[in-house]
C-alpha positions in Angstrom: 0.0 -0.1 0.2 2.7 2.5 0.4 4.0 2.2 -2.9 0.5 3.1 -4.1 0.1 6.3 -1.8 2.0 9.2 -2.7 4.8 10.3 -1.4 4.9 13.8 0.5 8.7 13.4 0.1 9.0 12.9 -3.1 6.2 14.9 -4.1 8.4 18.1 -2.7 11.4 17.1 -4.5 9.7 16.8 -8.2 8.1 19.8 -7.7 9.7 23.3 -7.8 11.2 24.3 -4.3 8.5 26.8 -2.2 8.9 30.6 -2.5 10.0 32.3 -0.1 8.2 34.8 1.6 11.0 38.0 1.0 10.7 36.7 -3.0 6.8 36.8 -3.3 6.9 40.4 -1.4 9.8 41.2 -3.7 7.5 39.6 -7.1 4.1 41.5 -5.2 6.4 44.6 -5.0 7.3 43.9 -9.1 3.8 43.0 -10.1 2.4 46.3 -8.3 5.3 48.4 -9.7 3.6 46.9 -13.3 0.3 47.3 -12.9 1.2 51.2 -11.8 2.9 51.6 -15.3 0.2 49.9 -17.2 -2.3 52.4 -15.1 0.1 55.2 -16.0 -0.1 54.9 -20.1 -3.4 53.9 -19.7 -4.5 57.1 -17.9 -2.2 58.8 -20.7 -4.2 57.0 -23.7 -7.0 58.3 -22.1 -5.8 62.3 -22.4 -4.4 61.5 -25.5 -7.9 60.5 -27.0 -9.7 63.5 -25.3 -7.1 66.0 -26.9 -7.4 64.0 -29.9 -11.6 64.7 -29.9 -11.2 68.2 -28.8 -8.8 68.6 -31.4 -11.4 67.0 -34.0 -14.2 69.4 -32.8 -11.9 72.6 -32.7 -10.9 71.7 -36.5 -14.3 71.0 -37.7 -16.1 74.1 -35.6 -12.8 76.0 -37.3 -14.4 74.4 -40.8 -17.6 75.4 -40.1 -16.5 79.1 -39.3 -14.5 79.4 -42.4 -17.5 78.2 -44.4 -19.6 80.4 -42.6 -17.4 83.9 -42.4 -15.2 82.9 -45.1 -16.0 85.5 -47.4 -16.1 88.3 -44.5 -13.4 89.6 -45.3 -13.9 90.5 -48.9 -17.7 91.5 -48.1 -16.1 94.0 -46.1 -14.0 95.5 -48.7 -16.8 95.6 -50.7 -19.2 97.9 -48.5 -17.5 101.1 -49.3 -17.7 100.6 -52.6 -21.7 100.2 -52.0 -21.5 103.3 -50.3 -20.0 104.8 -53.3 -23.0 103.7 -56.0 -25.6 104.7 -53.7 -24.2 107.9 -53.6 -23.5 108.2 -57.1 -27.4 107.3 -57.0 -27.8 110.1 -54.9 -26.4 112.8 -56.8 -27.5 111.3 -59.9 -29.7 114.7 -59.3 -27.1 117.5 -59.8 -25.7 116.1 -63.5 -24.7 113.6 -65.4 -21.0 114.9 -65.1 -21.7 114.3 -61.1 -22.9 110.5 -61.7 -20.0 109.7 -64.5 -17.1 110.9 -62.0 -18.8 109.1 -59.0 -19.1 105.7 -61.1 -15.4 106.5 -62.1 -14.2 106.6 -58.7 -15.9 103.2 -57.8 -14.7 101.1 -60.4 -11.1 102.4 -59.2 -12.7 101.2 -55.6 -13.0 98.6 -57.7 -9.4 97.8 -58.8 -7.5 98.3 -55.9 -9.7 96.2 -54.1 -9.1 93.5 -57.0 -5.5 94.2 -56.6 -5.2 93.1 -52.8 -7.0 90.4 -53.1 -4.2 88.6 -56.1 -7.0 89.3 -58.7 -6.0 90.3 -62.2 -7.8 91.6 -65.0 -8.0 89.3 -68.6 -8.1 91.7 -71.6 -6.4 89.7 -74.2 -6.6 92.0 -77.2 -3.8 91.2 -79.9 -2.8 88.5 -77.9 -2.7 84.9 -78.9 -6.0 83.2 -78.1 -5.4 80.6 -75.1 -8.4 78.5 -74.5 -7.6 77.8 -70.3 -8.0 82.0 -70.2 -10.5 82.8 -73.0 -13.6 81.7 -74.2 -14.4 82.3 -78.1 -17.5 83.1 -78.9 -17.2 83.8 -82.7 -14.6 84.5 -85.0 -13.8 87.7 -87.3 -11.8 87.9 -90.2 -8.8 90.0 -90.1 -6.5 90.8 -92.8 -4.0 92.8 -90.7 -3.9 90.3 -87.2 -2.3 86.4 -87.9 -5.3 84.1 -87.6 -5.6 82.9 -83.8 -5.5 86.2 -82.3 -7.8 88.1 -80.3 -9.2 91.0 -81.4 -11.9 92.0 -79.6 -12.8 91.4 -76.0 -17.1 91.2 -75.5 -16.2 90.8 -71.5 -12.9 90.5 -69.5 -12.1 87.8 -67.7 -10.8 87.7 -64.1 -7.8 85.1 -62.8 -7.4 84.8 -59.1 -3.5 83.8 -58.4 -3.4 81.2 -60.9 -7.1 80.0 -61.2 -9.5 81.5 -63.3 -12.6 83.0 -62.5 -13.6 84.1 -65.4 -12.2 83.5 -68.8 -12.3 86.4 -71.2 -15.2 86.3 -73.7 -13.3 87.2 -76.9 -13.6 87.5 -80.9 -11.1 85.7 -82.2 -9.3 86.6 -85.7 -9.2 84.3 -89.4 -7.9 83.9 -92.5 -10.0 86.7 -94.2 -11.8 85.3 -97.3 -10.0 87.1 -99.9 -6.6 85.7 -98.8 -8.2 82.1 -99.9 -9.5 83.2 -102.4 -5.9 84.4 -103.6 -4.2 81.3 -102.1 -6.2 79.1 -104.8 -5.2 80.9 -107.7 
């Protein structure tokens, strides 16, 4: 029977030796330190997540304000021009010369506003037709101008930095009819 009964002395020797109390305390301290590190990292992660969410909210609010108030600067610059036009209308009773002068001053205000906002006028008379800047609305026979040249600007165009706000609407030269006849003869 003794053979079948487990030997307590044999079991102890086959198992790892029991940890001393000092070793258990040291392991508990190491475990506590690691838990503190994990807790610190978790708190840092939560703060970073909150900061990220706040930054997203601020960015969304800034974008919303940019869409909502993006034209504020240009509109505030347009107000004096509107005032000038209204004064021109009020002074129309004084005579055509006064009104014409008021309109000239208003146009001057527009040009200076465009200059401040980097808007460039496209008035391409005598320039080669450029489909990226001009819109051809017709062709005119012109003997003294090479074909493909802008001979008349029907409506000026405008460009903001390098982007076309509105292409210039132009008439473009083509070879005169009698030039074609001369070439065939």
